[in-house]
C-alpha atoms as a printed R data frame, in Angstrom:
    type eleno elety resid chain resno       x       y       z
1   ATOM     1    CA   MET     A     1  98.534 147.972 110.968
2   ATOM     2    CA   ARG     A     2  99.989 144.511 110.118
3   ATOM     3    CA   LEU     A     3  98.940 141.801 112.544
4   ATOM     4    CA   PRO     A     4 101.691 139.618 114.089
5   ATOM     5    CA   GLY     A     5 102.256 136.447 112.118
6   ATOM     6    CA   THR     A     6 100.497 137.762 108.999
7   ATOM     7    CA   THR     A     7 103.645 137.492 106.872
8   ATOM     8    CA   PHE     A     8 104.131 133.883 107.934
9   ATOM     9    CA   PHE     A     9 100.539 132.696 107.579
10  ATOM    10    CA   ARG     A    10  99.640 134.574 104.395
11  ATOM    11    CA   PRO     A    11 101.372 132.074 102.000
12  ATOM    12    CA   VAL     A    12  99.675 129.213 103.854
13  ATOM    13    CA   LEU     A    13  96.246 130.878 103.539
14  ATOM    14    CA   PHE     A    14  96.783 131.548  99.834
15  ATOM    15    CA   ALA     A    15  97.929 127.938  99.293
16  ATOM    16    CA   VAL     A    16  94.971 126.431 101.180
17  ATOM    17    CA   ARG     A    17  92.538 128.615  99.237
18  ATOM    18    CA   THR     A    18  94.027 127.501  95.910
19  ATOM    19    CA   ILE     A    19  94.082 123.818  96.876
20  ATOM    20    CA   ARG     A    20  90.435 123.921  97.991
21  ATOM    21    CA   SER     A    21  89.387 125.535  94.743
22  ATOM    22    CA   HIS     A    22  91.116 122.846  92.631
23  ATOM    23    CA   LYS     A    23  90.330 119.629  94.529
24  ATOM    24    CA   ALA     A    24  90.469 117.230  91.568
25  ATOM    25    CA   ARG     A    25  93.785 118.586  90.313
26  ATOM    26    CA   THR     A    26  95.246 118.484  93.799
27  ATOM    27    CA   PHE     A    27  94.082 114.883  94.302
28  ATOM    28    CA   PHE     A    28  95.838 113.612  91.191
29  ATOM    29    CA   ALA     A    29  98.939 115.652  92.027
30  ATOM    30    CA   LEU     A    30  99.362 114.111  95.471
31  ATOM    31    CA   LEU     A    31  98.414 110.563  94.379
32  ATOM    32    CA   GLY     A    32 101.953 109.823  93.180
33  ATOM    33    CA   VAL     A    33 103.373 111.051  96.474
34  ATOM    34    CA   VAL     A    34 100.903 108.900  98.430
35  ATOM    35    CA   ILE     A    35 101.904 105.782  96.474
36  ATOM    36    CA   GLY     A    36 105.611 106.504  96.858
37  ATOM    37    CA   VAL     A    37 105.514 107.183 100.604
38  ATOM    38    CA   PHE     A    38 103.169 104.211 101.127
39  ATOM    39    CA   SER     A    39 105.683 101.935  99.375
40  ATOM    40    CA   VAL     A    40 108.601 103.237 101.440
41  ATOM    41    CA   VAL     A    41 106.775 102.716 104.754
42  ATOM    42    CA   VAL     A    42 105.547  99.219 103.812
43  ATOM    43    CA   ILE     A    43 108.953  98.037 102.615
44  ATOM    44    CA   MET     A    44 110.787  99.470 105.625
45  ATOM    45    CA   SER     A    45 108.316  98.169 108.237
46  ATOM    46    CA   LEU     A    46 107.864  94.702 106.765
47  ATOM    47    CA   GLY     A    47 111.579  94.509 105.918
48  ATOM    48    CA   ASP     A    48 112.454  95.153 109.558
49  ATOM    49    CA   GLY     A    49 109.744  92.663 110.571
50  ATOM    50    CA   VAL     A    50 111.136  89.936 108.308
51  ATOM    51    CA   LYS     A    51 114.657  90.687 109.570
52  ATOM    52    CA   ARG     A    52 113.537  90.279 113.181
53  ATOM    53    CA   TYR     A    53 111.524  87.154 112.304
54  ATOM    54    CA   ILE     A    54 114.542  85.498 110.680
55  ATOM    55    CA   SER     A    55 116.797  86.485 113.581
56  ATOM    56    CA   ASP     A    56 114.326  85.101 116.135
57  ATOM    57    CA   MET     A    57 113.826  81.954 114.071
58  ATOM    58    CA   VAL     A    58 117.569  81.259 113.926
59  ATOM    59    CA   GLN     A    59 117.824  82.071 117.636
60  ATOM    60    CA   THR     A    60 115.230  79.404 118.470
61  ATOM    61    CA   PHE     A    61 117.735  76.755 117.438
62  ATOM    62    CA   GLY     A    62 120.087  78.106 120.094
63  ATOM    63    CA   SER     A    63 122.993  80.519 120.225
64  ATOM    64    CA   ASP     A    64 125.390  77.655 120.963
65  ATOM    65    CA   LEU     A    65 125.121  75.858 117.616
66  ATOM    66    CA   ILE     A    66 127.636  75.456 114.793
67  ATOM    67    CA   GLN     A    67 126.568  74.098 111.428
68  ATOM    68    CA   ILE     A    68 128.950  72.398 108.983
69  ATOM    69    CA   GLU     A    69 127.638  71.995 105.440
70  ATOM    70    CA   VAL     A    70 129.103  70.926 102.125
71  ATOM    71    CA   LYS     A    71 130.289  73.702  99.801
72  ATOM    72    CA   VAL     A    72 131.417  73.925  96.200
73  ATOM    73    CA   PRO     A    73 135.191  74.629  96.208
74  ATOM    74    CA   ASN     A    74 136.379  78.055  94.992
75  ATOM    75    CA   THR     A    75 133.073  79.682  95.943
76  ATOM    76    CA   GLY     A    76 131.963  81.721  98.950
77  ATOM    77    CA   LYS     A    77 129.725  79.872 101.359
78  ATOM    78    CA   THR     A    78 126.954  82.461 100.967
79  ATOM    79    CA   SER     A    79 127.542  83.041  97.244
80  ATOM    80    CA   THR     A    80 125.068  82.329  94.466
81  ATOM    81    CA   ALA     A    81 127.767  80.240  92.774
82  ATOM    82    CA   ASN     A    82 127.765  77.856  95.747
83  ATOM    83    CA   SER     A    83 123.998  77.686  96.273
84  ATOM    84    CA   GLY     A    84 123.358  77.559  92.526
85  ATOM    85    CA   GLY     A    85 125.916  74.798  92.023
86  ATOM    86    CA   LEU     A    86 124.432  72.631  94.767
87  ATOM    87    CA   ALA     A    87 120.908  73.281  93.472
88  ATOM    88    CA   GLN     A    88 121.985  72.213  89.969
89  ATOM    89    CA   GLY     A    89 123.192  68.869  91.274
90  ATOM    90    CA   ILE     A    90 126.908  69.278  92.034
91  ATOM    91    CA   GLN     A    91 127.680  66.470  94.484
92  ATOM    92    CA   ILE     A    92 130.167  67.088  97.301
93  ATOM    93    CA   THR     A    93 130.905  63.678  98.815
94  ATOM    94    CA   THR     A    94 133.858  64.479 101.065
95  ATOM    95    CA   LEU     A    95 131.933  65.139 104.301
96  ATOM    96    CA   THR     A    96 131.565  61.810 106.125
97  ATOM    97    CA   LEU     A    97 130.622  60.183 109.403
98  ATOM    98    CA   ASP     A    98 134.344  59.917 110.232
99  ATOM    99    CA   ASP     A    99 134.512  63.719 110.183
100 ATOM   100    CA   GLU     A   100 131.668  63.878 112.694
101 ATOM   101    CA   VAL     A   101 133.418  61.382 115.004
102 ATOM   102    CA   LYS     A   102 136.583  63.526 115.066
103 ATOM   103    CA   ILE     A   103 134.657  66.765 115.547
104 ATOM   104    CA   ASP     A   104 132.714  65.215 118.429
105 ATOM   105    CA   LYS     A   105 135.986  64.684 120.319
106 ATOM   106    CA   LEU     A   106 137.084  68.334 120.088
107 ATOM   107    CA   PRO     A   107 137.201  70.554 123.203
108 ATOM   108    CA   ASN     A   108 134.016  72.566 123.807
109 ATOM   109    CA   VAL     A   109 131.904  70.201 121.672
110 ATOM   110    CA   LEU     A   110 129.046  69.071 123.883
111 ATOM   111    CA   ALA     A   111 127.244  66.955 121.279
112 ATOM   112    CA   SER     A   112 127.135  66.499 117.512
113 ATOM   113    CA   TYR     A   113 125.395  64.520 114.805
114 ATOM   114    CA   ALA     A   114 125.714  64.054 111.047
115 ATOM   115    CA   GLY     A   115 122.750  64.272 108.711
116 ATOM   116    CA   ILE     A   116 121.581  63.743 105.157
117 ATOM   117    CA   ILE     A   117 118.199  64.382 103.542
118 ATOM   118    CA   GLY     A   118 116.270  62.330 100.986
119 ATOM   119    CA   GLN     A   119 112.760  61.984  99.645
120 ATOM   120    CA   GLU     A   120 110.754  58.807  99.228
121 ATOM   121    CA   ARG     A   121 107.135  57.746  98.964
122 ATOM   122    CA   ALA     A   122 105.814  56.224 102.159
123 ATOM   123    CA   THR     A   123 102.601  54.217 102.495
124 ATOM   124    CA   TYR     A   124 100.433  52.931 105.269
125 ATOM   125    CA   GLY     A   125  97.492  50.836 104.130
126 ATOM   126    CA   SER     A   126  95.788  52.772 101.358
127 ATOM   127    CA   ILE     A   127  97.417  56.084 102.308
128 ATOM   128    CA   GLY     A   128 100.475  57.164 100.344
129 ATOM   129    CA   LYS     A   129 102.564  60.327 100.672
130 ATOM   130    CA   GLN     A   130 105.881  61.698  99.410
131 ATOM   131    CA   ILE     A   131 107.820  62.478 102.571
132 ATOM   132    CA   ILE     A   132 111.133  64.070 103.510
133 ATOM   133    CA   LEU     A   133 113.481  61.594 105.158
134 ATOM   134    CA   PHE     A   134 116.013  63.105 107.503
135 ATOM   135    CA   GLY     A   135 118.816  60.672 108.189
136 ATOM   136    CA   ALA     A   136 120.222  61.919 111.487
137 ATOM   137    CA   GLY     A   137 122.713  60.525 113.946
138 ATOM   138    CA   PRO     A   138 121.478  59.205 117.310
139 ATOM   139    CA   ASN     A   139 122.581  62.392 119.106
140 ATOM   140    CA   GLU     A   140 120.161  64.568 117.113
141 ATOM   141    CA   MET     A   141 117.936  65.197 120.142
142 ATOM   142    CA   SER     A   142 120.923  66.326 122.218
143 ATOM   143    CA   VAL     A   143 121.870  68.943 119.624
144 ATOM   144    CA   ASP     A   144 118.433  70.109 118.447
145 ATOM   145    CA   THR     A   145 116.890  70.696 121.858
146 ATOM   146    CA   ASN     A   146 113.707  72.077 120.250
147 ATOM   147    CA   ALA     A   147 112.842  68.602 118.975
148 ATOM   148    CA   LYS     A   148 110.728  66.878 121.633
149 ATOM   149    CA   ILE     A   149 109.348  63.365 121.720
150 ATOM   150    CA   GLU     A   150 105.563  63.324 122.169
151 ATOM   151    CA   SER     A   151 105.286  59.551 122.366
152 ATOM   152    CA   GLY     A   152 107.677  56.622 122.078
153 ATOM   153    CA   ARG     A   153 111.423  57.254 121.844
154 ATOM   154    CA   PHE     A   154 114.266  58.243 119.523
155 ATOM   155    CA   TYR     A   155 116.604  55.602 118.089
156 ATOM   156    CA   GLY     A   156 120.024  54.887 119.603
157 ATOM   157    CA   ALA     A   157 123.587  54.282 118.420
158 ATOM   158    CA   GLU     A   158 123.089  50.509 118.242
159 ATOM   159    CA   GLU     A   159 120.104  50.876 115.886
160 ATOM   160    CA   ASP     A   160 122.096  53.294 113.734
161 ATOM   161    CA   ASP     A   161 125.123  50.985 113.507
162 ATOM   162    CA   SER     A   162 122.961  47.937 112.710
163 ATOM   163    CA   LEU     A   163 121.050  49.791 109.950
164 ATOM   164    CA   SER     A   164 117.759  49.208 111.751
165 ATOM   165    CA   ARG     A   165 114.553  49.982 109.860
166 ATOM   166    CA   VAL     A   166 113.020  52.240 112.477
167 ATOM   167    CA   VAL     A   167 111.426  55.660 112.025
168 ATOM   168    CA   VAL     A   168 110.436  58.632 114.178
169 ATOM   169    CA   LEU     A   169 107.553  60.518 112.605
170 ATOM   170    CA   GLY     A   170 107.050  64.249 112.532
171 ATOM   171    CA   TYR     A   171 103.750  65.466 113.962
172 ATOM   172    CA   GLY     A   172 102.205  66.176 110.572
173 ATOM   173    CA   ILE     A   173 103.155  62.841 108.985
174 ATOM   174    CA   LYS     A   174 101.814  60.945 111.987
175 ATOM   175    CA   ASN     A   175  98.447  62.690 111.613
176 ATOM   176    CA   THR     A   176  98.386  61.982 107.865
177 ATOM   177    CA   PHE     A   177  98.896  58.247 108.313
178 ATOM   178    CA   PHE     A   178  97.312  57.532 111.683
179 ATOM   179    CA   GLY     A   179  95.074  60.452 112.629
180 ATOM   180    CA   ASP     A   180  94.300  60.352 116.342
181 ATOM   181    CA   ARG     A   181  95.362  56.711 116.707
182 ATOM   182    CA   ASP     A   182  98.579  55.656 118.446
183 ATOM   183    CA   ALA     A   183 101.323  55.126 115.864
184 ATOM   184    CA   ILE     A   184 103.917  53.468 118.109
185 ATOM   185    CA   GLY     A   185 104.607  49.891 116.973
186 ATOM   186    CA   GLU     A   186 102.893  50.371 113.612
187 ATOM   187    CA   GLN     A   187 104.783  49.907 110.363
188 ATOM   188    CA   ILE     A   188 104.970  52.109 107.286
189 ATOM   189    CA   THR     A   189 106.469  51.083 103.953
190 ATOM   190    CA   ILE     A   190 109.368  53.073 102.520
191 ATOM   191    CA   ARG     A   191 110.888  51.975  99.229
192 ATOM   192    CA   GLY     A   192 109.321  48.546  99.499
193 ATOM   193    CA   GLU     A   193 110.569  47.831 103.029
194 ATOM   194    CA   ARG     A   194 108.726  48.088 106.307
195 ATOM   195    CA   TYR     A   195 109.883  50.567 108.926
196 ATOM   196    CA   ARG     A   196 108.654  50.300 112.498
197 ATOM   197    CA   VAL     A   197 107.414  53.525 114.114
198 ATOM   198    CA   ILE     A   198 109.219  53.911 117.439
199 ATOM   199    CA   GLY     A   199 108.497  57.587 118.139
200 ATOM   200    CA   VAL     A   200 106.442  60.650 117.285
201 ATOM   201    CA   LEU     A   201 107.737  64.206 117.637
202 ATOM   202    CA   SER     A   202 105.776  67.032 119.206
203 ATOM   203    CA   LYS     A   203 104.374  69.713 116.903
204 ATOM   204    CA   ARG     A   204 107.035  72.244 115.876
205 ATOM   205    CA   GLY     A   205 105.534  74.270 113.036
206 ATOM   206    CA   SER     A   206 107.599  75.979 110.351
207 ATOM   207    CA   ALA     A   207 111.089  77.447 110.290
208 ATOM   208    CA   ALA     A   208 112.456  79.383 107.314
209 ATOM   209    CA   PHE     A   209 109.179  78.588 105.513
210 ATOM   210    CA   PHE     A   210 109.977  74.856 105.906
211 ATOM   211    CA   ASP     A   211 107.475  72.587 107.628
212 ATOM   212    CA   LEU     A   212 109.408  70.754 110.354
213 ATOM   213    CA   ASP     A   213 106.397  68.514 111.058
214 ATOM   214    CA   ALA     A   214 106.588  67.041 107.547
215 ATOM   215    CA   MET     A   215 109.851  65.148 108.181
216 ATOM   216    CA   ALA     A   216 110.444  61.556 109.208
217 ATOM   217    CA   TYR     A   217 113.675  60.761 111.077
218 ATOM   218    CA   ILE     A   218 115.547  57.529 110.405
219 ATOM   219    CA   PRO     A   219 119.088  56.457 111.402
220 ATOM   220    CA   VAL     A   220 121.625  58.215 109.203
221 ATOM   221    CA   GLN     A   221 123.412  54.995 108.223
222 ATOM   222    CA   THR     A   222 120.103  53.348 107.332
223 ATOM   223    CA   LEU     A   223 119.299  56.182 104.936
224 ATOM   224    CA   GLN     A   224 122.827  56.116 103.515
225 ATOM   225    CA   LYS     A   225 123.097  52.379 102.884
226 ATOM   226    CA   LYS     A   226 119.550  51.080 102.432
227 ATOM   227    CA   ILE     A   227 117.882  53.954 100.570
228 ATOM   228    CA   LEU     A   228 120.352  56.423  99.022
229 ATOM   229    CA   GLY     A   229 123.347  54.155  98.469
230 ATOM   230    CA   VAL     A   230 125.955  56.746  99.524
231 ATOM   231    CA   ASN     A   231 128.738  57.072 102.094
232 ATOM   232    CA   HIS     A   232 128.751  60.843 102.575
233 ATOM   233    CA   VAL     A   233 126.592  63.237 104.596
234 ATOM   234    CA   GLN     A   234 125.384  66.750 103.792
235 ATOM   235    CA   MET     A   235 125.801  68.400 107.167
236 ATOM   236    CA   ILE     A   236 127.088  68.085 110.717
237 ATOM   237    CA   SER     A   237 125.465  69.962 113.608
238 ATOM   238    CA   VAL     A   238 127.450  70.800 116.737
239 ATOM   239    CA   ARG     A   239 126.313  72.080 120.126
240 ATOM   240    CA   MET     A   240 128.970  73.907 122.110
241 ATOM   241    CA   ALA     A   241 129.492  73.581 125.835
242 ATOM   242    CA   ASP     A   242 130.536  77.253 126.089
243 ATOM   243    CA   PRO     A   243 129.166  79.641 123.422
244 ATOM   244    CA   ALA     A   244 131.755  82.248 124.448
245 ATOM   245    CA   ARG     A   245 134.408  80.031 122.837
246 ATOM   246    CA   GLU     A   246 132.644  80.092 119.482
247 ATOM   247    CA   THR     A   247 135.536  81.525 117.444
248 ATOM   248    CA   GLU     A   248 138.009  79.041 118.903
249 ATOM   249    CA   THR     A   249 135.665  76.106 118.224
250 ATOM   250    CA   VAL     A   250 134.980  77.188 114.631
251 ATOM   251    CA   ASP     A   251 138.738  77.435 114.010
252 ATOM   252    CA   LEU     A   252 139.366  73.966 115.476
253 ATOM   253    CA   ILE     A   253 136.610  72.387 113.351
254 ATOM   254    CA   THR     A   254 137.956  74.112 110.234
255 ATOM   255    CA   ARG     A   255 141.493  72.823 110.892
256 ATOM   256    CA   VAL     A   256 140.295  69.262 111.480
257 ATOM   257    CA   LEU     A   257 138.277  69.189 108.264
258 ATOM   258    CA   ARG     A   258 141.063  70.734 106.169
259 ATOM   259    CA   LYS     A   259 143.495  68.118 107.478
260 ATOM   260    CA   ASP     A   260 141.063  65.245 106.814
261 ATOM   261    CA   HIS     A   261 140.216  66.530 103.337
262 ATOM   262    CA   ASP     A   262 143.877  67.306 102.416
263 ATOM   263    CA   ILE     A   263 143.136  71.007 101.871
264 ATOM   264    CA   THR     A   264 145.987  73.524 102.133
265 ATOM   265    CA   ASP     A   265 144.379  76.390 100.217
266 ATOM   266    CA   PRO     A   266 141.350  77.846 102.093
267 ATOM   267    CA   SER     A   267 139.716  78.786  98.781
268 ATOM   268    CA   ARG     A   268 139.490  75.051  98.035
269 ATOM   269    CA   ASP     A   269 137.378  74.329 101.117
270 ATOM   270    CA   ASP     A   270 134.618  71.835 100.300
271 ATOM   271    CA   PHE     A   271 132.781  72.646 103.514
272 ATOM   272    CA   ALA     A   272 131.395  75.714 105.285
273 ATOM   273    CA   VAL     A   273 131.411  76.233 109.053
274 ATOM   274    CA   THR     A   274 128.791  78.688 110.295
275 ATOM   275    CA   SER     A   275 127.785  79.638 113.831
276 ATOM   276    CA   THR     A   276 124.285  80.735 114.807
277 ATOM   277    CA   ARG     A   277 125.420  84.313 115.382
278 ATOM   278    CA   GLU     A   278 127.129  84.451 111.995
279 ATOM   279    CA   ALA     A   279 123.996  83.063 110.338
280 ATOM   280    CA   GLN     A   280 121.871  85.732 112.027
281 ATOM   281    CA   LYS     A   281 124.179  88.502 110.844
282 ATOM   282    CA   THR     A   282 124.373  87.163 107.292
283 ATOM   283    CA   LEU     A   283 120.623  86.766 106.922
284 ATOM   284    CA   GLY     A   284 120.019  90.179 108.490
285 ATOM   285    CA   ASP     A   285 122.465  91.803 106.073
286 ATOM   286    CA   VAL     A   286 120.774  90.116 103.102
287 ATOM   287    CA   VAL     A   287 117.299  91.290 104.143
288 ATOM   288    CA   GLY     A   288 118.625  94.795 104.863
289 ATOM   289    CA   THR     A   289 120.276  95.030 101.442
290 ATOM   290    CA   ILE     A   290 117.103  93.867  99.704
291 ATOM   291    CA   SER     A   291 115.055  96.426 101.659
292 ATOM   292    CA   ILE     A   292 117.395  99.254 100.641
293 ATOM   293    CA   LEU     A   293 117.226  98.157  97.010
294 ATOM   294    CA   LEU     A   294 113.424  98.031  97.081
295 ATOM   295    CA   VAL     A   295 113.227 101.468  98.712
296 ATOM   296    CA   ALA     A   296 115.488 102.822  95.973
297 ATOM   297    CA   LEU     A   297 113.236 101.290  93.318
298 ATOM   298    CA   THR     A   298 110.035 102.615  94.876
299 ATOM   299    CA   SER     A   299 111.532 106.099  95.028
300 ATOM   300    CA   ILE     A   300 110.925 106.166  91.267
301 ATOM   301    CA   SER     A   301 107.211 106.518  91.996
302 ATOM   302    CA   LEU     A   302 108.045 109.542  94.159
303 ATOM   303    CA   VAL     A   303 109.919 111.084  91.242
304 ATOM   304    CA   VAL     A   304 106.870 110.482  89.039
305 ATOM   305    CA   GLY     A   305 104.702 112.080  91.719
306 ATOM   306    CA   GLY     A   306 107.117 114.995  91.923
307 ATOM   307    CA   VAL     A   307 106.896 115.587  88.184
308 ATOM   308    CA   GLY     A   308 103.115 115.654  88.559
309 ATOM   309    CA   ILE     A   309 103.421 118.232  91.340
310 ATOM   310    CA   MET     A   310 105.718 120.374  89.181
311 ATOM   311    CA   ASN     A   311 103.320 120.275  86.218
312 ATOM   312    CA   VAL     A   312 100.394 121.243  88.432
313 ATOM   313    CA   MET     A   313 102.386 124.131  89.894
314 ATOM   314    CA   TYR     A   314 103.379 125.388  86.434
315 ATOM   315    CA   VAL     A   315  99.696 125.314  85.431
316 ATOM   316    CA   SER     A   316  98.853 127.160  88.642
317 ATOM   317    CA   VAL     A   317 101.475 129.848  87.891
318 ATOM   318    CA   ALA     A   318 100.131 130.277  84.358
319 ATOM   319    CA   GLU     A   319  96.542 130.544  85.593
320 ATOM   320    CA   ARG     A   320  97.397 133.116  88.257
321 ATOM   321    CA   THR     A   321  99.712 135.385  86.266
322 ATOM   322    CA   GLY     A   322  97.380 138.347  86.731
323 ATOM   323    CA   GLU     A   323  97.123 137.715  90.466
324 ATOM   324    CA   ILE     A   324 100.929 137.647  90.718
325 ATOM   325    CA   GLY     A   325 101.227 140.943  88.821
326 ATOM   326    CA   LEU     A   326  98.547 142.578  90.980
327 ATOM   327    CA   ARG     A   327 100.163 141.412  94.243
328 ATOM   328    CA   LYS     A   328 103.559 142.699  93.119
329 ATOM   329    CA   ALA     A   329 102.031 146.029  92.071
330 ATOM   330    CA   LEU     A   330 100.544 146.318  95.581
331 ATOM   331    CA   GLY     A   331 103.915 145.731  97.242
332 ATOM   332    CA   ALA     A   332 104.451 141.952  97.412
333 ATOM   333    CA   THR     A   333 108.126 141.020  97.049
334 ATOM   334    CA   SER     A   334 109.568 138.231  94.930
335 ATOM   335    CA   MET     A   335 110.195 136.303  98.155
336 ATOM   336    CA   ASN     A   336 106.496 136.611  99.055
337 ATOM   337    CA   ILE     A   337 105.512 135.106  95.696
338 ATOM   338    CA   LEU     A   338 108.197 132.404  95.965
339 ATOM   339    CA   ALA     A   339 106.995 131.472  99.451
340 ATOM   340    CA   GLN     A   340 103.358 131.352  98.303
341 ATOM   341    CA   PHE     A   341 103.945 128.787  95.558
342 ATOM   342    CA   LEU     A   342 106.595 126.803  97.416
343 ATOM   343    CA   VAL     A   343 104.320 126.474 100.461
344 ATOM   344    CA   GLU     A   344 101.513 125.317  98.164
345 ATOM   345    CA   ALA     A   345 103.741 122.539  96.783
346 ATOM   346    CA   LEU     A   346 104.872 121.582 100.299
347 ATOM   347    CA   ILE     A   347 101.289 121.394 101.570
348 ATOM   348    CA   ILE     A   348 100.310 119.079  98.701
349 ATOM   349    CA   THR     A   349 103.313 116.769  99.184
350 ATOM   350    CA   GLY     A   350 103.009 116.965 102.986
351 ATOM   351    CA   LEU     A   351  99.375 115.914 102.779
352 ATOM   352    CA   GLY     A   352 100.382 113.112 100.425
353 ATOM   353    CA   GLY     A   353 103.073 112.057 102.882
354 ATOM   354    CA   ILE     A   354 100.638 111.944 105.821
355 ATOM   355    CA   ILE     A   355  98.117 109.897 103.841
356 ATOM   356    CA   GLY     A   356 100.874 107.610 102.500
357 ATOM   357    CA   ILE     A   357 102.249 106.962 106.001
358 ATOM   358    CA   ALA     A   358  98.780 106.249 107.412
359 ATOM   359    CA   VAL     A   359  97.846 103.865 104.590
360 ATOM   360    CA   GLY     A   360 101.289 102.219 104.732
361 ATOM   361    CA   VAL     A   361 101.016 101.598 108.481
362 ATOM   362    CA   GLY     A   362  97.529 100.146 108.049
363 ATOM   363    CA   PHE     A   363  98.566  97.899 105.162
364 ATOM   364    CA   SER     A   364 101.667  96.690 107.021
365 ATOM   365    CA   TRP     A   365  99.608  95.877 110.103
366 ATOM   366    CA   ILE     A   366  97.042  93.895 108.083
367 ATOM   367    CA   THR     A   367  99.785  92.031 106.192
368 ATOM   368    CA   SER     A   368 101.553  91.243 109.456
369 ATOM   369    CA   LEU     A   369  98.296  89.922 110.909
370 ATOM   370    CA   ILE     A   370  97.674  87.686 107.881
371 ATOM   371    CA   LEU     A   371 101.214  86.286 107.980
372 ATOM   372    CA   THR     A   372 100.982  85.638 111.724
373 ATOM   373    CA   ARG     A   373  97.686  83.767 111.341
374 ATOM   374    CA   SER     A   374  99.274  81.745 108.528
375 ATOM   375    CA   GLY     A   375 101.974  80.553 110.911
376 ATOM   376    CA   TYR     A   376 104.692  83.082 110.085
377 ATOM   377    CA   ALA     A   377 105.129  85.471 113.008
378 ATOM   378    CA   VAL     A   378 106.321  88.452 110.972
379 ATOM   379    CA   ALA     A   379 105.441  91.315 113.292
380 ATOM   380    CA   LEU     A   380 104.912  94.880 112.117
381 ATOM   381    CA   VAL     A   381 108.029  96.842 113.047
382 ATOM   382    CA   LEU     A   382 107.428 100.583 112.848
383 ATOM   383    CA   THR     A   383 110.726 102.306 113.450
384 ATOM   384    CA   PRO     A   384 111.253 106.068 113.666
385 ATOM   385    CA   GLN     A   385 113.561 105.696 110.655
386 ATOM   386    CA   SER     A   386 110.798 104.370 108.403
387 ATOM   387    CA   LEU     A   387 108.366 107.134 109.397
388 ATOM   388    CA   LEU     A   388 111.018 109.855 109.140
389 ATOM   389    CA   LEU     A   389 112.133 108.501 105.775
390 ATOM   390    CA   GLY     A   390 108.566 108.626 104.460
391 ATOM   391    CA   ALA     A   391 108.061 112.162 105.769
392 ATOM   392    CA   GLY     A   392 111.482 113.230 104.517
393 ATOM   393    CA   PHE     A   393 110.773 111.941 101.025
394 ATOM   394    CA   SER     A   394 107.506 113.870 100.822
395 ATOM   395    CA   ILE     A   395 109.136 117.131 101.987
396 ATOM   396    CA   ALA     A   396 112.082 116.654  99.618
397 ATOM   397    CA   VAL     A   397 109.717 116.084  96.676
398 ATOM   398    CA   GLY     A   398 107.819 119.299  97.556
399 ATOM   399    CA   ILE     A   399 110.990 121.363  97.674
400 ATOM   400    CA   LEU     A   400 112.725 119.851  94.640
401 ATOM   401    CA   PHE     A   401 109.756 119.886  92.293
402 ATOM   402    CA   GLY     A   402 107.989 122.941  93.677
403 ATOM   403    CA   LEU     A   403 110.997 125.236  93.618
404 ATOM   404    CA   SER     A   404 111.255 125.717  89.841
405 ATOM   405    CA   PRO     A   405 107.616 126.839  89.326
406 ATOM   406    CA   ALA     A   406 107.876 129.051  92.438
407 ATOM   407    CA   VAL     A   407 111.052 130.727  91.122
408 ATOM   408    CA   ARG     A   408 109.394 131.289  87.768
409 ATOM   409    CA   ALA     A   409 106.436 132.970  89.479
410 ATOM   410    CA   ALA     A   410 108.749 135.083  91.631
411 ATOM   411    CA   LYS     A   411 110.682 136.381  88.604
412 ATOM   412    CA   LEU     A   412 107.596 137.751  86.855
413 ATOM   413    CA   SER     A   413 107.600 141.578  86.734
414 ATOM   414    CA   PRO     A   414 104.334 143.329  87.686
415 ATOM   415    CA   MET     A   415 103.887 144.988  84.271
416 ATOM   416    CA   GLU     A   416 104.708 141.810  82.318
417 ATOM   417    CA   ALA     A   417 102.320 139.763  84.451
418 ATOM   418    CA   ILE     A   418  99.443 142.239  84.081
419 ATOM   419    CA   ARG     A   419 100.103 142.599  80.348
420 ATOM   420    CA   LYS     A   420 100.037 138.783  79.844
421 ATOM   421    CA   GLU     A   421  96.780 138.627  81.766
C-alpha cells in the first residue's frame, strides 16, 4: 500500500540523499548561487538605503527651497555635458547680483541670497590651512535655516555693500585655528589681508559627502571684488513663502532670468532652476538606475553559478545511469525521474539562495553600521522586493539550469540505461 504523500516526498528524499553523499561537489555548485544572490541583496538594500539617505539629506534643507545655478547652454541641467563642461573650467558669468535683486522681489519669494565659492589659504599665527570660502549674501541665514550661529553674529547688508573684511567660521575651521578658545574678535589672514572673526556656526556635519563645517562665510561682494576679481555669482538660493506654489514660482524665476539674459530659445538657457522636490526625484532616479544596472551586472555571477549547477547535474545523471534504468524497470515514470533531478537542482539553488540572502543581510547591516558611525546615516533598507528578487533568482537558476539534465535523465530507456551501466 502506498502511503499518502509518498509520490511528493520521494524526489525530495532522493535529492537529499544524493546531496549528503556528495557534500564537496554540492558546496562548489551552490557557491556561485550564494555569491550571486548575496550581491543582489546587498545592492538592492544599500541602494535603497542610499536613495533614502539622499532624499532625507535634501529634505533637511527644506521643501520650500529653489536653487538657481549656472548651466552650460545647449545642455541639460542634469547632463554629463553640463557637469563635465563646468568641471573642465567653462565659465558662465551671466548670473549676477542684479538677478538676485529682481528674483527677491517676485511674489512668493520669502528670502533669497546669491553665492559664489572660492578657495584660499588662511593663517592664524603659525597655523595655516586651505579653506573653502563661501561668499554669501547677508540673507543666507534666512534661506538656509539649518545654519545656526553658535557665537557672535552673521554679517549684514551694510558690511556686504562696503566690502568689509569680516568672516563667519564653520565649526571645524574654528576648532582648527582656535581650539576651545573664543574666536570672536580675532583676526585670520586670507590672501595677505586680515579678516575679523565676527561669528562661529554651530556644528552641522556633512551633506552629500561635503563637510559643511569646513567652510568660512564672507560677504559675497567681498569675495567677488577683493579675492576673486569677478562680477558674477555661481548660484542663487530662494526660500518660498508657500511651497504649494512651487511650479508658479519656478516659472516666474525662469521668465525673469531669460528676459535679463536676452534668451528666447529655452535650449540656450545659461542657468538651471531646480526645486527641492525636483532634486529629490532626480537623485532618486539616478540611484535607482545605477542599482538596476548593478543588479543586472551581478546576475552574471548567477549565470556562472547556474552553469556550475548544470554541470554537476549532468555528472550526477551520468553517475546514476544504472539507478535510473533500475527505477524505470521497477515502474518509475519519466516524470518521476524528471522530478527527482529537477528537485535536486532546486534544493541546491534554494539552499544557495537562503545562504546568500542571510549573508547579504548581515553584510548590508554591518556596512550600514560602519557608514553611520563614519557620519553617513545610510540605513539598511530591507524591502520585500530585494528578498523576493534574491529568492526568485535562485529558483529561476534551479529551473533553467536543472531542467536540461533532468530531461536527459527522464528520456533514458530502462534497457539503454542498464546496458550503459
